[in-house]
C-alpha positions in Angstrom: 101.1 108.1 61.0 103.3 111.1 60.4 105.0 111.8 57.1 108.8 112.0 56.8 108.5 115.8 56.2 106.6 116.3 59.5 109.0 114.1 61.4 112.0 116.0 59.9 110.4 119.3 60.9 109.8 118.2 64.5 113.3 116.9 64.8 114.6 120.3 63.5 112.4 122.2 66.1 113.6 120.1 68.9 117.3 120.4 67.9 117.0 124.2 67.7 115.5 124.2 71.2 118.2 122.0 72.6 120.9 124.2 70.9 119.4 127.3 72.5 119.4 125.7 76.0 123.1 124.8 75.6 124.0 128.3 74.2 122.3 129.9 77.3 125.0 128.2 79.4 127.6 129.9 77.2 129.2 127.0 75.3 128.7 125.0 72.2 128.4 121.3 72.6 128.2 120.1 69.0 129.0 121.7 65.7 126.3 119.7 63.8 122.6 120.4 64.4 121.8 116.7 63.7 123.7 115.7 66.9 121.4 117.8 69.0 118.3 116.0 67.8 119.7 112.6 68.7 120.9 113.2 72.2 119.2 114.1 75.5 119.7 117.7 76.4 117.5 119.4 78.9 117.5 122.4 81.2 118.0 121.8 84.9 116.4 125.1 86.1 113.7 124.9 88.8 110.9 125.5 86.2 112.0 122.6 84.0 112.8 120.2 86.8 109.8 120.8 88.9 107.6 117.7 89.5 103.9 117.7 90.1 103.9 115.2 92.9 107.3 115.5 94.6 106.7 113.5 97.8 109.0 110.5 97.9 109.5 108.0 100.7 112.3 110.0 102.5 111.8 113.5 101.0 112.5 116.7 102.8 109.7 119.1 103.6 108.2 120.5 100.4 104.7 121.0 99.1 103.0 117.8 98.2 101.6 119.0 94.9 103.2 121.5 92.6 100.4 121.9 90.0 101.0 123.6 86.7 99.1 126.9 86.3 96.5 125.3 83.9 95.9 122.4 86.3 95.6 124.9 89.2 93.0 126.9 87.3 91.0 123.7 86.6 91.1 122.7 90.2 90.0 126.2 91.3 87.1 126.1 88.8 86.0 122.7 90.1 86.1 123.8 93.7 84.1 127.0 92.8 81.4 124.8 91.1 81.2 122.5 94.2 80.7 125.6 96.4 78.1 127.1 94.1 76.0 123.8 94.1 75.9 123.7 97.9 
């Protein structure tokens, strides 16, 4: 279980991040930092909104898997190991 100090620190970090996202769009949403930590604020840029498996029932053409770079490296390493064993 986390201590109150650790939770307070994490809340502060997340509030600062959310405030930076809002400031990047050029306006101030709240005047109090506490309000940022209690509300959902996220970026809608392609990097933040990309999904790993984005095929839905009626989706337009797009790649089936959009792996993160770390996942892609792991997949490549596993494929190399399979090819080396053969």
